[in-house]
BATORRO-712006 format. One record per residue: residue in three letters; x, y, z of N, C-alpha, C, CB in turn. Coordinates in nm, 4 decimals. Glycine has a CB too. Layout:
% residues N
BAKE_ALA_X_Y_Z_X_Y_Z_X_Y_Z_X_Y_Z
...
% end
This chain:
% residues 165
BAKE_UNK_-9.9893_-14.2477_-4.9776_-10.1130_-14.3227_-5.0021_-10.1492_-14.3099_-5.1502_-10.2303_-14.2706_-4.9109
BAKE_UNK_-10.1614_-14.4212_-5.2139_-10.1946_-14.4217_-5.3560_-10.3451_-14.4105_-5.3762_-10.1414_-14.5489_-5.4231
BAKE_UNK_-10.3815_-14.3582_-5.4931_-10.5213_-14.3393_-5.5267_-10.5866_-14.4664_-5.5780_-10.5349_-14.2307_-5.6290
BAKE_UNK_-10.7161_-14.4583_-5.6092_-10.7923_-14.5769_-5.6478_-10.7449_-14.6409_-5.7786_-10.9372_-14.5407_-5.6602
BAKE_UNK_-10.7022_-14.5634_-5.8750_-10.6540_-14.6219_-6.0005_-10.5230_-14.6963_-5.9782_-10.6355_-14.5129_-6.1077
BAKE_UNK_-10.4353_-14.6355_-5.9034_-10.3076_-14.7005_-5.8729_-10.3328_-14.8334_-5.8019_-10.2181_-14.6083_-5.7855
BAKE_UNK_-10.4177_-14.8311_-5.7015_-10.4466_-14.9542_-5.6258_-10.5088_-15.0602_-5.7163_-10.5411_-14.9241_-5.5072
BAKE_UNK_-10.6038_-15.0210_-5.7996_-10.6715_-15.1151_-5.8890_-10.5720_-15.1829_-5.9832_-10.7801_-15.0429_-5.9701
BAKE_UNK_-10.4905_-15.1031_-6.0509_-10.3988_-15.1596_-6.1495_-10.2827_-15.2340_-6.0843_-10.3452_-15.0501_-6.2392
BAKE_UNK_-10.2317_-15.1846_-5.9719_-10.1221_-15.2540_-5.9040_-10.1691_-15.3911_-5.8529_-10.0679_-15.1681_-5.7864
BAKE_UNK_-10.2926_-15.3969_-5.8040_-10.3479_-15.5250_-5.7596_-10.3596_-15.6216_-5.8778_-10.4862_-15.5045_-5.6929
BAKE_UNK_-10.4006_-15.5700_-5.9924_-10.4102_-15.6550_-6.1112_-10.2706_-15.7026_-6.1539_-10.4793_-15.5784_-6.2273
BAKE_UNK_-10.1703_-15.6172_-6.1431_-10.0324_-15.6595_-6.1728_-9.9927_-15.7787_-6.0849_-9.9332_-15.5417_-6.1511
BAKE_UNK_-10.0236_-15.7686_-5.9566_-9.9874_-15.8778_-5.8644_-10.0605_-16.0071_-5.9014_-10.0205_-15.8384_-5.7182
BAKE_UNK_-10.1890_-15.9958_-5.9326_-10.2679_-16.1148_-5.9704_-10.2101_-16.1781_-6.0966_-10.4176_-16.0774_-5.9928
BAKE_UNK_-10.1792_-16.0960_-6.1961_-10.1256_-16.1475_-6.3215_-9.9857_-16.2067_-6.3010_-10.1215_-16.0362_-6.4273
BAKE_UNK_-9.9056_-16.1427_-6.2188_-9.7721_-16.1948_-6.1894_-9.7782_-16.3319_-6.1230_-9.6963_-16.0977_-6.1002
BAKE_UNK_-9.8741_-16.3503_-6.0324_-9.8894_-16.4802_-5.9655_-9.9305_-16.5877_-6.0662_-9.9941_-16.4709_-5.8515
BAKE_UNK_-10.0171_-16.5538_-6.1595_-10.0567_-16.6504_-6.2631_-9.9370_-16.6894_-6.3493_-10.1688_-16.5921_-6.3517
BAKE_UNK_-9.8576_-16.5908_-6.3861_-9.7405_-16.6193_-6.4693_-9.6416_-16.7073_-6.3933_-9.6722_-16.4881_-6.5139
BAKE_UNK_-9.6219_-16.6795_-6.2662_-9.5337_-16.7639_-6.1838_-9.5871_-16.9068_-6.1755_-9.5192_-16.7045_-6.0419
BAKE_UNK_-9.7182_-16.9206_-6.1555_-9.7779_-17.0552_-6.1497_-9.7596_-17.1298_-6.2809_-9.9271_-17.0463_-6.1159
BAKE_UNK_-9.7649_-17.0563_-6.3919_-9.7488_-17.1223_-6.5221_-9.6079_-17.1783_-6.5395_-9.7801_-17.0242_-6.6355
BAKE_UNK_-9.5125_-17.1265_-6.4643_-9.3727_-17.1702_-6.4756_-9.3275_-17.2507_-6.3538_-9.2814_-17.0493_-6.4938
BAKE_UNK_-9.4203_-17.3026_-6.2759_-9.3864_-17.3733_-6.1520_-9.3003_-17.4962_-6.1760_-9.5124_-17.4140_-6.0799
BAKE_UNK_-9.3234_-17.5676_-6.2844_-9.2428_-17.6863_-6.3170_-9.1317_-17.6425_-6.4128_-9.3316_-17.8013_-6.3811
BAKE_UNK_-9.0072_-17.6553_-6.3718_-8.8962_-17.6092_-6.4559_-8.8989_-17.6707_-6.5965_-8.7639_-17.6420_-6.3886
BAKE_UNK_-8.8750_-17.5849_-6.6961_-8.8643_-17.6321_-6.8332_-8.9947_-17.6492_-6.9080_-8.7946_-17.7587_-6.8338
BAKE_UNK_-9.1078_-17.6217_-6.8410_-9.2373_-17.6356_-6.9077_-9.3266_-17.5170_-6.8710_-9.3057_-17.7701_-6.8687
BAKE_UNK_-9.4306_-17.4990_-6.9490_-9.5302_-17.3961_-6.9201_-9.6630_-17.4664_-6.8978_-9.5401_-17.2902_-7.0363
BAKE_UNK_-9.7208_-17.4457_-6.7806_-9.8536_-17.4995_-6.7500_-9.9555_-17.4100_-6.8194_-9.8798_-17.5065_-6.5937
BAKE_UNK_-10.0242_-17.4647_-6.9180_-10.1134_-17.3845_-7.0009_-10.2369_-17.3322_-6.9280_-10.1566_-17.4647_-7.1180
BAKE_UNK_-10.2830_-17.3987_-6.8232_-10.4029_-17.3495_-6.7541_-10.3796_-17.2118_-6.6917_-10.4460_-17.4490_-6.6458
BAKE_UNK_-10.2795_-17.1950_-6.6051_-10.2583_-17.0598_-6.5524_-10.2075_-16.9626_-6.6598_-10.1592_-17.0644_-6.4363
BAKE_UNK_-10.1356_-17.0141_-6.7598_-10.0888_-16.9241_-6.8649_-10.2063_-16.8682_-6.9437_-9.9915_-16.9966_-6.9590
BAKE_UNK_-10.3042_-16.9521_-6.9742_-10.4218_-16.9045_-7.0470_-10.4963_-16.7981_-6.9664_-10.5157_-17.0218_-7.0797
BAKE_UNK_-10.5047_-16.8180_-6.8359_-10.5693_-16.7188_-6.7506_-10.4866_-16.5897_-6.7500_-10.5868_-16.7737_-6.6059
BAKE_UNK_-10.3540_-16.6032_-6.7448_-10.2662_-16.4861_-6.7544_-10.2855_-16.4157_-6.8887_-10.1182_-16.5275_-6.7364
BAKE_UNK_-10.2837_-16.4925_-6.9949_-10.2961_-16.4375_-7.1312_-10.4249_-16.3553_-7.1444_-10.2945_-16.5519_-7.2368
BAKE_UNK_-10.5358_-16.4126_-7.1011_-10.6631_-16.3402_-7.1075_-10.6591_-16.2167_-7.0181_-10.7798_-16.4321_-7.0662
BAKE_UNK_-10.6019_-16.2316_-6.9006_-10.5971_-16.1217_-6.8051_-10.5081_-16.0072_-6.8488_-10.5508_-16.1719_-6.6733
BAKE_UNK_-10.3930_-16.0382_-6.9055_-10.3016_-15.9307_-6.9459_-10.3573_-15.8569_-7.0676_-10.1608_-15.9873_-6.9773
BAKE_UNK_-10.4233_-15.9284_-7.1571_-10.4854_-15.8601_-7.2708_-10.5988_-15.7690_-7.2246_-10.5380_-15.9625_-7.3725
BAKE_UNK_-10.6750_-15.8138_-7.1271_-10.7805_-15.7287_-7.0699_-10.7180_-15.6082_-7.0009_-10.8681_-15.8087_-6.9697
BAKE_UNK_-10.6114_-15.6314_-6.9264_-10.5411_-15.5240_-6.8551_-10.4910_-15.4181_-6.9546_-10.4220_-15.5818_-6.7729
BAKE_UNK_-10.4287_-15.4627_-7.0615_-10.3804_-15.3702_-7.1647_-10.4984_-15.2936_-7.2253_-10.3026_-15.4471_-7.2758
BAKE_UNK_-10.6066_-15.3636_-7.2522_-10.7252_-15.2980_-7.3066_-10.7803_-15.1917_-7.2121_-10.8325_-15.4010_-7.3362
BAKE_UNK_-10.7822_-15.2221_-7.0826_-10.8308_-15.1238_-6.9853_-10.7429_-14.9991_-6.9858_-10.8349_-15.1852_-6.8439
BAKE_UNK_-10.6128_-15.0192_-6.9953_-10.5232_-14.9035_-6.9972_-10.5397_-14.8232_-7.1261_-10.3774_-14.9486_-6.9816
BAKE_UNK_-10.5385_-14.8931_-7.2386_-10.5424_-14.8253_-7.3691_-10.6770_-14.7583_-7.3969_-10.5118_-14.9249_-7.4799
BAKE_UNK_-10.7844_-14.8291_-7.3696_-10.9169_-14.7823_-7.4116_-10.9912_-14.7015_-7.3061_-11.0006_-14.8990_-7.4505
BAKE_UNK_-10.9490_-14.7136_-7.1811_-11.0193_-14.6416_-7.0753_-10.9250_-14.5454_-7.0023_-11.0816_-14.7408_-6.9756
BAKE_UNK_-10.8202_-14.5979_-6.9410_-10.7337_-14.5165_-6.8550_-10.6645_-14.4040_-6.9315_-10.6293_-14.6043_-6.7888
BAKE_UNK_-10.5941_-14.4373_-7.0386_-10.5198_-14.3346_-7.1122_-10.6133_-14.2315_-7.1748_-10.4338_-14.3992_-7.2209
BAKE_UNK_-10.7298_-14.2768_-7.2196_-10.8281_-14.1855_-7.2795_-10.8816_-14.0895_-7.1727_-10.9454_-14.2655_-7.3448
BAKE_UNK_-10.9175_-14.1429_-7.0577_-10.9705_-14.0590_-6.9495_-10.8648_-13.9610_-6.8996_-11.0202_-14.1464_-6.8331
BAKE_UNK_-10.7415_-14.0068_-6.8882_-10.6338_-13.9178_-6.8424_-10.6113_-13.8052_-6.9426_-10.5027_-13.9971_-6.8213
BAKE_UNK_-10.6122_-13.8389_-7.0711_-10.5931_-13.7362_-7.1739_-10.7061_-13.6327_-7.1670_-10.5873_-13.8007_-7.3150
BAKE_UNK_-10.8282_-13.6794_-7.1529_-10.9417_-13.5869_-7.1427_-10.9296_-13.4988_-7.0186_-11.0744_-13.6646_-7.1394
BAKE_UNK_-10.8921_-13.5588_-6.9056_-10.8783_-13.4836_-6.7806_-10.7644_-13.3820_-6.7887_-10.8546_-13.5794_-6.6633
BAKE_UNK_-10.6681_-13.4083_-6.8775_-10.5542_-13.3178_-6.8945_-10.5789_-13.2194_-7.0097_-10.4252_-13.3984_-6.9203
BAKE_UNK_-10.7050_-13.1993_-7.0448_-10.7392_-13.1033_-7.1481_-10.6926_-13.1429_-7.2872_-10.6822_-12.9717_-7.1133
BAKE_UNK_-10.6870_-13.2730_-7.3141_-10.6449_-13.3226_-7.4450_-10.4968_-13.3534_-7.4548_-10.6804_-13.2236_-7.5493
BAKE_UNK_-10.4226_-13.3259_-7.3488_-10.2783_-13.3520_-7.3462_-10.2545_-13.4950_-7.2968_-10.2040_-13.2484_-7.2548
BAKE_UNK_-10.1997_-13.5835_-7.3816_-10.1777_-13.7211_-7.3361_-10.0687_-13.7284_-7.2294_-10.1404_-13.8106_-7.4545
BAKE_UNK_-10.0698_-13.8340_-7.1548_-9.9617_-13.8581_-7.0587_-9.8300_-13.8627_-7.1349_-9.9849_-13.9911_-6.9785
BAKE_UNK_-9.7266_-13.7992_-7.0842_-9.5995_-13.7948_-7.1580_-9.5425_-13.9319_-7.1938_-9.4982_-13.7202_-7.0774
BAKE_UNK_-9.5696_-14.0322_-7.1135_-9.5120_-14.1643_-7.1353_-9.6079_-14.2609_-7.2054_-9.4691_-14.2228_-7.0036
BAKE_UNK_-9.7280_-14.2173_-7.2381_-9.8296_-14.3067_-7.2948_-9.7823_-14.3746_-7.4229_-9.9571_-14.2294_-7.3225
BAKE_UNK_-9.7188_-14.3020_-7.5121_-9.6750_-14.3617_-7.6393_-9.5735_-14.4732_-7.6146_-9.6137_-14.2539_-7.7317
BAKE_UNK_-9.4854_-14.4530_-7.5199_-9.3856_-14.5567_-7.4881_-9.4517_-14.6803_-7.4279_-9.2798_-14.5016_-7.3909
BAKE_UNK_-9.5502_-14.6579_-7.3427_-9.6203_-14.7716_-7.2823_-9.6960_-14.8505_-7.3886_-9.7174_-14.7234_-7.1727
BAKE_UNK_-9.7475_-14.7806_-7.4889_-9.8163_-14.8495_-7.5988_-9.7205_-14.9393_-7.6762_-9.8806_-14.7477_-7.6939
BAKE_UNK_-9.5985_-14.8957_-7.6933_-9.4984_-14.9803_-7.7607_-9.4739_-15.1061_-7.6775_-9.3643_-14.9023_-7.7827
BAKE_UNK_-9.4613_-15.0908_-7.5462_-9.4471_-15.2075_-7.4581_-9.5686_-15.2990_-7.4699_-9.4284_-15.1628_-7.3115
BAKE_UNK_-9.6871_-15.2403_-7.4727_-9.8087_-15.3214_-7.4854_-9.8056_-15.4038_-7.6135_-9.9339_-15.2317_-7.4832
BAKE_UNK_-9.7571_-15.3436_-7.7220_-9.7453_-15.4173_-7.8477_-9.6492_-15.5338_-7.8364_-9.7003_-15.3250_-7.9583
BAKE_UNK_-9.5375_-15.5114_-7.7671_-9.4399_-15.6194_-7.7480_-9.4994_-15.7318_-7.6636_-9.3116_-15.5654_-7.6814
BAKE_UNK_-9.5676_-15.6954_-7.5564_-9.6291_-15.7963_-7.4690_-9.7339_-15.8756_-7.5472_-9.6937_-15.7294_-7.3438
BAKE_UNK_-9.8196_-15.8055_-7.6192_-9.9242_-15.8738_-7.6963_-9.8642_-15.9667_-7.8010_-10.0159_-15.7716_-7.7639
BAKE_UNK_-9.7566_-15.9250_-7.8653_-9.6952_-16.0112_-7.9675_-9.6416_-16.1397_-7.9055_-9.5817_-15.9367_-8.0400
BAKE_UNK_-9.5928_-16.1302_-7.7830_-9.5392_-16.2489_-7.7150_-9.6480_-16.3474_-7.6733_-9.4601_-16.2070_-7.5930
BAKE_UNK_-9.7726_-16.3060_-7.6799_-9.8847_-16.3928_-7.6427_-9.9423_-16.4686_-7.7618_-9.9939_-16.3107_-7.5776
BAKE_UNK_-9.8896_-16.4430_-7.8819_-9.9431_-16.5062_-8.0023_-9.8951_-16.6506_-8.0188_-9.9043_-16.4252_-8.1244
BAKE_UNK_-9.7643_-16.6781_-8.0064_-9.7210_-16.8173_-8.0255_-9.7469_-16.9027_-7.9012_-9.5721_-16.8217_-8.0611
BAKE_UNK_-9.7382_-17.0326_-7.9211_-9.7487_-17.1258_-7.8097_-9.6421_-17.0911_-7.7069_-9.7338_-17.2730_-7.8578
BAKE_UNK_-9.6814_-17.0765_-7.5799_-9.5834_-17.0332_-7.4803_-9.4754_-17.1388_-7.4546_-9.6539_-16.9995_-7.3503
BAKE_UNK_-9.3552_-17.0897_-7.4387_-9.2397_-17.1707_-7.4000_-9.1737_-17.0992_-7.2830_-9.1385_-17.1916_-7.5206
BAKE_UNK_-9.0869_-17.1668_-7.2098_-9.0152_-17.0971_-7.1031_-8.9383_-16.9744_-7.1544_-8.9189_-17.1931_-7.0348
BAKE_UNK_-8.8836_-16.9822_-7.2747_-8.8113_-16.8680_-7.3316_-8.9051_-16.7508_-7.3573_-8.7413_-16.9085_-7.4619
BAKE_UNK_-9.0222_-16.7784_-7.4137_-9.1191_-16.6711_-7.4379_-9.1682_-16.6098_-7.3064_-9.2385_-16.7243_-7.5188
BAKE_UNK_-9.1914_-16.6930_-7.2069_-9.2352_-16.6404_-7.0773_-9.1257_-16.5515_-7.0177_-9.2705_-16.7564_-6.9797
BAKE_UNK_-9.0002_-16.5917_-7.0318_-8.8894_-16.5082_-6.9834_-8.8879_-16.3730_-7.0559_-8.7538_-16.5812_-7.0033
BAKE_UNK_-8.9174_-16.3735_-7.1844_-8.9244_-16.2478_-7.2604_-9.0395_-16.1614_-7.2106_-8.9408_-16.2763_-7.4113
BAKE_UNK_-9.1543_-16.2237_-7.1817_-9.2685_-16.1491_-7.1280_-9.2268_-16.0803_-6.9979_-9.3910_-16.2435_-7.1039
BAKE_UNK_-9.1632_-16.1553_-6.9106_-9.1178_-16.1005_-6.7822_-9.0180_-15.9868_-6.8046_-9.0537_-16.2115_-6.6953
BAKE_UNK_-8.9315_-16.0016_-6.9052_-8.8295_-15.8982_-6.9300_-8.8910_-15.7655_-6.9743_-8.7308_-15.9464_-7.0361
BAKE_UNK_-9.0087_-15.7704_-7.0335_-9.0784_-15.6469_-7.0710_-9.1683_-15.6004_-6.9565_-9.1619_-15.6681_-7.2000
BAKE_UNK_-9.2405_-15.6933_-6.8947_-9.3367_-15.6572_-6.7904_-9.2724_-15.5971_-6.6662_-9.4157_-15.7779_-6.7510
BAKE_UNK_-9.1587_-15.6486_-6.6259_-9.0978_-15.6022_-6.5004_-9.0686_-15.4524_-6.5027_-8.9688_-15.6790_-6.4731
BAKE_UNK_-8.9917_-15.4024_-6.6005_-8.9695_-15.2569_-6.6011_-9.0955_-15.1777_-6.6381_-8.8577_-15.2223_-6.6987
BAKE_UNK_-9.1797_-15.2362_-6.7203_-9.3042_-15.1690_-6.7599_-9.3918_-15.1438_-6.6370_-9.3814_-15.2539_-6.8648
BAKE_UNK_-9.4149_-15.2479_-6.5588_-9.4980_-15.2345_-6.4396_-9.4352_-15.1375_-6.3395_-9.5196_-15.3714_-6.3742
BAKE_UNK_-9.3032_-15.1416_-6.3276_-9.2345_-15.0500_-6.2368_-9.2607_-14.9043_-6.2784_-9.0821_-15.0796_-6.2350
BAKE_UNK_-9.2529_-14.8758_-6.4079_-9.2779_-14.7389_-6.4566_-9.4221_-14.6940_-6.4277_-9.2499_-14.7306_-6.6082
BAKE_UNK_-9.5121_-14.7887_-6.4312_-9.6517_-14.7538_-6.4037_-9.6752_-14.7325_-6.2548_-9.7451_-14.8628_-6.4561
BAKE_UNK_-9.6124_-14.8157_-6.1710_-9.6409_-14.8155_-6.0275_-9.5492_-14.7272_-5.9443_-9.6328_-14.9536_-5.9762
BAKE_UNK_-9.4346_-14.6874_-5.9969_-9.3402_-14.6119_-5.9155_-9.4022_-14.4819_-5.8652_-9.2136_-14.5823_-5.9952
BAKE_UNK_-9.3442_-14.4293_-5.7591_-9.3904_-14.3022_-5.7033_-9.3869_-14.1961_-5.8126_-9.3031_-14.2592_-5.5814
BAKE_UNK_-9.5009_-14.1317_-5.8367_-9.5092_-14.0318_-5.9420_-9.5197_-14.0912_-6.0811_-9.3910_-13.9427_-5.9355
BAKE_UNK_-9.5412_-14.2231_-6.0895_-9.5506_-14.2914_-6.2179_-9.6863_-14.2707_-6.2840_-9.5243_-14.4393_-6.2000
BAKE_UNK_-9.7119_-14.3534_-6.3824_-9.8322_-14.3391_-6.4643_-9.9594_-14.3444_-6.3809_-9.8362_-14.4473_-6.5701
BAKE_UNK_-9.9683_-14.4406_-6.2920_-10.0923_-14.4546_-6.2158_-10.1137_-14.3365_-6.1222_-10.0912_-14.5845_-6.1360
BAKE_UNK_-10.0075_-14.2875_-6.0599_-10.0203_-14.1688_-5.9760_-10.0617_-14.0483_-6.0603_-9.8880_-14.1400_-5.9025
BAKE_UNK_-10.0042_-14.0356_-6.1791_-10.0387_-13.9241_-6.2679_-10.1864_-13.9305_-6.3083_-9.9489_-13.9256_-6.3936
BAKE_UNK_-10.2357_-14.0501_-6.3318_-10.3768_-14.0662_-6.3689_-10.4678_-14.0338_-6.2516_-10.4037_-14.2088_-6.4183
BAKE_UNK_-10.4325_-14.0824_-6.1329_-10.5125_-14.0495_-6.0145_-10.5153_-13.8988_-5.9920_-10.4568_-14.1208_-5.8897
BAKE_UNK_-10.4018_-13.8346_-6.0085_-10.3945_-13.6897_-5.9900_-10.4787_-13.6160_-6.0941_-10.2490_-13.6425_-5.9973
BAKE_UNK_-10.4667_-13.6572_-6.2192_-10.5405_-13.5897_-6.3268_-10.6908_-13.6052_-6.3105_-10.4978_-13.6443_-6.4626
BAKE_UNK_-10.7343_-13.7227_-6.2672_-10.8778_-13.7504_-6.2605_-10.9418_-13.7088_-6.1287_-10.9018_-13.8963_-6.2828
BAKE_UNK_-10.8621_-13.6951_-6.0247_-10.9171_-13.6530_-5.8954_-11.0280_-13.7444_-5.8487_-10.9686_-13.5110_-5.9037
BAKE_UNK_-11.1387_-13.6867_-5.8053_-11.2520_-13.7644_-5.7520_-11.3138_-13.8559_-5.8568_-11.3588_-13.6707_-5.6973
BAKE_UNK_-11.2998_-13.8226_-5.9843_-11.3561_-13.9060_-6.0918_-11.2865_-14.0411_-6.1023_-11.3462_-13.8333_-6.2253
BAKE_UNK_-11.1705_-14.0563_-6.0381_-11.0977_-14.1832_-6.0436_-11.1796_-14.2978_-5.9849_-10.9648_-14.1711_-5.9693
BAKE_UNK_-11.2578_-14.2695_-5.8829_-11.3400_-14.3741_-5.8196_-11.4416_-14.4288_-5.9194_-11.4128_-14.3187_-5.6941
BAKE_UNK_-11.5068_-14.3409_-5.9933_-11.6035_-14.3852_-6.0937_-11.5356_-14.4597_-6.2079_-11.6810_-14.2659_-6.1484
BAKE_UNK_-11.4140_-14.4169_-6.2421_-11.3423_-14.4841_-6.3489_-11.3072_-14.6278_-6.3091_-11.2156_-14.4061_-6.3847
BAKE_UNK_-11.2732_-14.6498_-6.1829_-11.2451_-14.7863_-6.1357_-11.3685_-14.8730_-6.1560_-11.2024_-14.7862_-5.9855
BAKE_UNK_-11.4857_-14.8201_-6.1286_-11.6095_-14.8977_-6.1499_-11.6253_-14.9342_-6.2975_-11.7335_-14.8175_-6.1014
BAKE_UNK_-11.5932_-14.8407_-6.3851_-11.5982_-14.8686_-6.5288_-11.4958_-14.9748_-6.5667_-11.5737_-14.7401_-6.6097
BAKE_UNK_-11.3787_-14.9671_-6.5091_-11.2729_-15.0640_-6.5379_-11.3107_-15.2043_-6.4902_-11.1418_-15.0201_-6.4721
BAKE_UNK_-11.3739_-15.2123_-6.3759_-11.4160_-15.3428_-6.3229_-11.5137_-15.4120_-6.4173_-11.4802_-15.3263_-6.1845
BAKE_UNK_-11.5906_-15.3338_-6.4925_-11.6884_-15.3901_-6.5855_-11.6309_-15.4126_-6.7258_-11.8087_-15.2988_-6.5942
BAKE_UNK_-11.5038_-15.3820_-6.7449_-11.4421_-15.3971_-6.8769_-11.4500_-15.5437_-6.9197_-11.2938_-15.3479_-6.8753
BAKE_UNK_-11.4905_-15.5698_-7.0431_-11.5119_-15.7091_-7.0857_-11.3817_-15.7865_-7.1081_-11.5935_-15.7113_-7.2132
BAKE_UNK_-11.3958_-15.9160_-7.1062_-11.2841_-16.0040_-7.1395_-11.2504_-15.9876_-7.2875_-11.3180_-16.1525_-7.1063
BAKE_UNK_-11.1260_-16.0102_-7.3190_-11.0799_-16.0022_-7.4575_-11.0856_-16.1427_-7.5172_-10.9345_-15.9423_-7.4664
BAKE_UNK_-11.1492_-16.1597_-7.6334_-11.1525_-16.2938_-7.6933_-11.0116_-16.3373_-7.7346_-11.2476_-16.2964_-7.8160
BAKE_UNK_-10.9804_-16.4618_-7.7071_-10.8476_-16.5154_-7.7397_-10.8526_-16.5932_-7.8704_-10.7956_-16.6059_-7.6257
BAKE_UNK_-10.7494_-16.5767_-7.9477_-10.7349_-16.6536_-8.0713_-10.6426_-16.7720_-8.0446_-10.6791_-16.5645_-8.1873
BAKE_UNK_-10.6481_-16.8736_-8.1289_-10.5553_-16.9861_-8.1127_-10.4104_-16.9384_-8.1293_-10.5872_-17.0986_-8.2153
BAKE_UNK_-10.3193_-17.0129_-8.0710_-10.1777_-16.9793_-8.0848_-10.1371_-16.9906_-8.2317_-10.0895_-17.0721_-7.9959
BAKE_UNK_-10.0387_-16.9091_-8.2685_-9.9852_-16.9098_-8.4047_-9.8338_-16.9078_-8.3938_-10.0383_-16.7877_-8.4891
BAKE_UNK_-9.7709_-17.0135_-8.4397_-9.6256_-17.0271_-8.4295_-9.5544_-16.9993_-8.5618_-9.5902_-17.1661_-8.3813
BAKE_UNK_-9.6194_-16.9292_-8.6517_-9.5633_-16.9024_-8.7834_-9.4387_-16.8151_-8.7792_-9.6664_-16.8374_-8.8696
BAKE_UNK_-9.3606_-16.8242_-8.8841_-9.2366_-16.7474_-8.8968_-9.2632_-16.5973_-8.8904_-9.1657_-16.7823_-9.0278
BAKE_UNK_-9.3705_-16.5516_-8.9527_-9.4042_-16.4088_-8.9506_-9.4272_-16.3594_-8.8079_-9.5291_-16.3821_-9.0360
BAKE_UNK_-9.4895_-16.4435_-8.7266_-9.5143_-16.4085_-8.5867_-9.3818_-16.3902_-8.5141_-9.6000_-16.5169_-8.5167
BAKE_UNK_-9.2906_-16.4825_-8.5352_-9.1610_-16.4758_-8.4670_-9.0819_-16.3517_-8.5104_-9.0791_-16.6034_-8.4955
BAKE_UNK_-9.0897_-16.3172_-8.6374_-9.0228_-16.1956_-8.6856_-9.0855_-16.0719_-8.6214_-9.0310_-16.1858_-8.8404
BAKE_UNK_-9.2183_-16.0725_-8.6107_-9.2875_-15.9591_-8.5495_-9.2465_-15.9442_-8.4025_-9.4407_-15.9767_-8.5611
BAKE_UNK_-9.2331_-16.0546_-8.3331_-9.1903_-16.0507_-8.1932_-9.0530_-15.9848_-8.1828_-9.1867_-16.1936_-8.1326
BAKE_UNK_-8.9600_-16.0256_-8.2672_-8.8256_-15.9659_-8.2648_-8.8329_-15.8151_-8.2831_-8.7368_-16.0277_-8.3742
BAKE_UNK_-8.9145_-15.7701_-8.3768_-8.9275_-15.6275_-8.4050_-8.9865_-15.5523_-8.2869_-9.0136_-15.6059_-8.5282
BAKE_UNK_-9.0952_-15.6049_-8.2308_-9.1605_-15.5336_-8.1207_-9.0733_-15.5311_-7.9951_-9.2953_-15.5982_-8.0888
BAKE_UNK_-9.0004_-15.6394_-7.9707_-8.9105_-15.6404_-7.8546_-8.7983_-15.5390_-7.8722_-8.8516_-15.7810_-7.8328
BAKE_UNK_-8.7432_-15.5314_-7.9917_-8.6362_-15.4357_-8.0190_-8.6864_-15.2923_-8.0002_-8.5817_-15.4552_-8.1621
BAKE_UNK_-8.8055_-15.2625_-8.0513_-8.8622_-15.1284_-8.0347_-8.8862_-15.0955_-7.8876_-8.9933_-15.1163_-8.1128
BAKE_UNK_-8.9384_-15.1918_-7.8142_-8.9654_-15.1712_-7.6726_-8.8367_-15.1431_-7.5965_-9.0362_-15.2929_-7.6134
BAKE_UNK_-8.7341_-15.2214_-7.6194_-8.6084_-15.2036_-7.5472_-8.5379_-15.0746_-7.5872_-8.5167_-15.3222_-7.5718
BAKE_UNK_-8.5348_-15.0474_-7.7150_-8.4623_-14.9309_-7.7648_-8.5238_-14.7994_-7.7155_-8.4595_-14.9328_-7.9169
BAKE_UNK_-8.6543_-14.7936_-7.7030_-8.7193_-14.6678_-7.6654_-8.6824_-14.6209_-7.5248_-8.8691_-14.6830_-7.6753
BAKE_UNK_-8.6397_-14.7133_-7.4387_-8.6083_-14.6773_-7.3002_-8.4591_-14.6520_-7.2802_-8.6548_-14.7873_-7.2058
BAKE_UNK_-8.3777_-14.6791_-7.3814_-8.2331_-14.6564_-7.3682_-8.2027_-14.5081_-7.3685_-8.1560_-14.7261_-7.4816
BAKE_UNK_-8.0980_-14.4729_-7.2981_-8.0504_-14.3339_-7.2995_-8.1338_-14.2517_-7.2164_-8.0462_-14.2770_-7.4357
% end
């Protein structure tokens, strides 16, 4: 039986995954309406993890961060970079290529969410209430500049390389 943080974040993963699937329902194109909802949702999700969950877990662990937190932050950077340019089927495939193993590491038995539930104990219920009130992240217009594309290559390489070996 998973704890309240695990359930909260895993449910959000499923909701975001369904939006991403809907955005790719027509082969070869990206439906911007569900993608925009996904984009806003995943940025909020990352913000909840970075600004609330990881901070609370570190405090509950006496200042010791979760062992995998730094790696997850690198993944978050890669995911966020992929949300900057106008979405294409190729970019969505790249998002999925990072999200799939990332979400698995968070949700697996004994993974990040279980570790957070364990560290926080009964306080996890109150933290879920705080997470539910977490604000939406303002979205900027898409940017398809060359610098953005170079940054994406760098962040994807860092994300993939950190999990090798």
